[in-house]
N, C-alpha and C positions, 0 to 999 in steps of 0.2 A: 503493500499499499504505499502510495507516495506521500510526501510531506503535504502536498496541496490537498490530497483527499482527507488527510487528518484534519486540515483547517476547515474543510467543508463539514466534517462531522461535528466540529466545535461550534459551527454556526456563528451566532451573534456573540458567543463568548470567546471567540477565537483570540482577538487582541487582548482581552481581559486576562486570559490565561497564559498566552504565549509571549506577551510582552511585558508581564509583570516582573518588577525587580524587587526582591524581598529586602526590605530594610531593618527587619527585626534580628533574627540570628544570623550572623554573617556566614556565608556559605563556605568560607575559607576555615571556619571552625569544625566543619562536618568532614566525617570519614565517609566517603561516597562510594558506590558501586563502580568497580572497575576490573578488568581481567586479573589484576594481581591483588585484588582487595582480600582474599583469605590470607595471602601472605603478610599483607600490611596489618591486618587486624589480630589474627590469631597466632602469628609466630611467637608472640610473648606471653600467650595465655596459657592456661593450665589444660587446655584440650589436648588429648592424646593424639598420637599418629593415626590410629584407627578413625577417631572422630574427624580429623582433618581430611581423611581419605573419603569419608562419608560426605562431608561438606562439598569436596571436589566433585563427587559423583553428582550431587544435586546441581552444581554450577556448570557441570560439563556436559549436559544433555540437552537436546532439544534445539529449537530455533534461536534461543538465547545463550547458547553454550559459550562459555568463556568470555562473557561480556560483564559479568558481575550482577547481572539482574536475573530474577527468577519469575517464571510464569507457571504456576501450579494449578492443576485441576482437583478441587476438593469435592467429593460427593460422599457425605455422611448424612444427607437430609432424609435418607430411608428411615433413620432412627429420630433424628433431631426434628423432623417435620411430618412424620409418618410417610411410609413408602407410597401408599395410595395418593395422598396429596401431592407428594414430590414428582412422581413418575406418571401421573395421569396424562400429561400433556404429551408425554413420549415413553410409552410402556416398554420400549427395549431396554431401558436402564434398570428394569427389575433383574435383568441378567448382568451380573458384575462384569463379564467379559467386555461388554459394550462400553463400561466406564473406563476400562484401561485402554481399549482401542481408541476412544475418543482423545484421551491425553497423548497416546503415542501419534495418531494422526493429525492431531491438533498442534504438534510440536511443542509439548510442555516439557519442562525440565523434570517433573515429577507428577505422580497421581497420589493423592491423599484420600484415603477411604477407610472402611471398617475392617476389623480382624476377618470377618466372615467373607466379605467381598474379595480381599486379597488372597485369603487362604485357598479359595476354590479355584483359583487360577494361577497360584503362585508359581508352579513348576514351569508353566508355559510363558510367563511374562516378567519373573523377577530379574532375569538377566537383560530385559530389553527395554525397561524404564524404571528408574529409581522409585521405590515403594516408601510411602509414608503411612504409617499406621496410626490412625486416630483411636486413642486408647480409652478415651472416656466420652460419655455422651449423656444427654438429658433425655432419659426414655419418657415417651409421651402417653402412657397408658395410666398413670396415677390421676385419679379424680379426687378432688378438683386438681387441676393442672398446677404443677409446681415446677420450679426451675432449679434443678438439683443435678449436677454433674456427678457421675459415678463411673467407676472403672469397669470396663467390659472384658479385660483380659490382662495378662501379665506381660511386662516388657520383654521378658525372655521369649514369649511367643512371637512378638514382632520381630525379634532378631532371628528366630528360627524360620520366619517367613522370607528372610533375606531382605528386609527392610533396611534402608540406609538412615532413616529418621523416624521418630515418634512424634505425634502431635497430641496435644491435650487443651482442653478448655478449662479456664477458671472464670466463674462469674463473680468478679470483684464487686463488693458491696452487698452481695446476697447472704442470706441467713448461713449457708453452708460454705461461705468462702474460706474460713479459717481452715476447716477440714481439707477443702480442695488445695489450697496453697500447700499444706503439709504433704498431702498424697502426691501431688504433682511434682513437688520438689524432689522427694524420695524417687519417683520414676524417673525424673531426668537425670538424677545421679547415677541410677542404675543403667539407663540408656549409655550415658557417657562412659561408664565402666565398660559396657559391651562394644563400645566403639560406634554408636549411632549419634546422630545429631538430633537435636531437639527444637521444636516449633511450638510455641504457645499461642493459642486462641485467647487474646487478652481482653475479654468482654466485661463490661460492667452491666449489672443486672439488679435493679432495685426499683419498686414501684414508686418510692419516695424521690427517685431522681427525676420524676415527671412533674412539673409544676407550670401553671398557667399556660397551658398547651404547648409547652416546650419539652422535648424529651432530652434531658441532659446526660443520658446514657451514652450519648455520642458527642459531648461537649469536649472541646480539645483539652481543658484542664483536667477533667476526670479521666478520660482515656489516656491522657499523657502520663498520669500518675500510675494508672494500671500498667501501662508499658515499663515504667520505671521498677514496678514491682515485678514484672516479668523478667526483665534482665537480671534483677538481683537473684532470682532462683536458677540462673544460668541457661536461659533459653538462648539458642543460637540464632533463631529467627523469630520476630514478633509479627504476629497476624493481628490487625485492628481494623475496625470500621472507620472509614473516612470521616473525620470531624465535620459536623455542620452547624456547630454553635460554640459557645464559649461561655465562661462565667458560671459553671454549675456550682462550684463551691460557694460563691457568694449568693447566688440565687437561692439555693437550698439552705445555706448557713450552716455548713459543717466542714469538717477537716481543716486544712491550714492553707492560707493563701496570702499573697502580698500584692499590691496594686500593680507592680512592675510586670507581673505576669501577664497581665492584660493590656498594659501600655507600651511596654518595651519588647516583650518577647513574643508578642502576637498582635495581629489586627484581625478584621473580619474577613480578610481575603483568604479563600480556601487553601491556597499554597501556604500562606503563612500558618494558618491552623495546622496543617498537616506537618509543617517543619517543626512545630512545637512537639508533636508526637515523635518525630525523628529525634530531636534533641534529648527526649527522655529515653532514648534507646542508646544511651552512652554516646550522643552526638554521632549516631549513625554506625558506631562501631558494630553493634547488633542491627542487622537489616530489618527495616520495616516494610511489610507487605500489606498492602490494604485489601480488603475484601470487596467483591463486586456487588454484593447485595442481591435482593430479590428480583426476579424477572418481572418486567413491566410490559412486555411485549415489544411492540415495534421500536420503542426508543431504547431498547437494551444496547444496541451497538454503539450509538452515540454516547450513552451514559457511561459505557465501559471505556471508550476512548478518553472522554473527559476525566474519568477517574485516574487512568494511567498517566495522563499528562500531569495532573496535579501531584500524584505521587512522585513521579520522576523529577519534576522541577523543584519539588521540596527537599529532594534528597533520599527518597524512598528506594527500595530494592525491587519492587515489582507488585504484580497483583496475583491473588489467589482467588480465582472466579469459577463459580460452579453453576448456580441455577441459571444465570444468563445464557450459558452454553448448552447445558443438557436438556433444558426445557423448550427445545426447539428441534427441528429435523437435524440429523446427524451432520449433514454437510454444511448446514448454516451455523451449527456450532463450531465446527472447524474454522469457518469464515471469522466468526467473532473472537475466537482465541487468537487467530492470526493477526487480526486488526490490533488487538492490544499488544501483542508482541512487537508489532511494527513501530508502535509509539517508542518503546525502549530501543529499537534499532535505528531510529531516525536521529542522526547526528545534529539535525537543526534543532532539536528539543534539548535545551540544556538547563543547568541548575539556575533557578531564579535568583 
């Protein structure tokens, strides 16, 4: 996809996003994605040689291989959102092989999905694309519905499947967050012992974070702190929703904040809000990948390109995009994944 096509997809926001110069956190302070980023970031860390090999496998596959950027296909919605609701638009994905096929043919760096999905096709595909096993989930059969991440298997099982990484979710701010932090920190420690990389779905979840019609679960200050907690338990990659607001701490009147967070470290521009998330990932030493969000239909491609541009110009490492790709015909899913990857391949799109 040409740079001109990217501009067309951005529409009226093209100049707003492509010509923005960030005057908050200086880009010179960031550790940014590059072909040698793993050497620059992890050579002085405690990560073992097998972990570095796993990270290199993630970074060395697909259309973005050896660029420093990641494009990951995550499909765990069969549990998180029920299989029927997730796959009704495209029932081929009840068959896990099609999940892996979409990641491969879509040029992704890796596929992230459940123990069961990967186990049933592991011998056929583990050597063809890096596996990321999502080890915990929110099961959706409890009534009334609650948001509680629980482990669905052992880290050793992920290693036996040939996975190069494990992924886990913590609902920061939820009733079960203390337990989830302890469980996931132990799981990540074990994964590193076995030589696997770790990816944290760094989500915030609390009904009290919604006030006056604004959902501060995706506010830059709250999600930024969630990211900082995530890197503290040694996640190698942080997955976070793109911020669409700020000032959650002050609006809800909790936690700790100072005025400079909102006046000097961020503005209301989406690239600046995302950069605040990157800064909370040790200034980009730990890569930030933003999620693609739910499918909205015809606007999915444009929205995905927009998210990729914001993430890249903010200093992020890539996108982890699922529903927008698999809730449409197979060939269209490939096209959407490739369009996102083209943003990261476009040399014209630089740090803001």
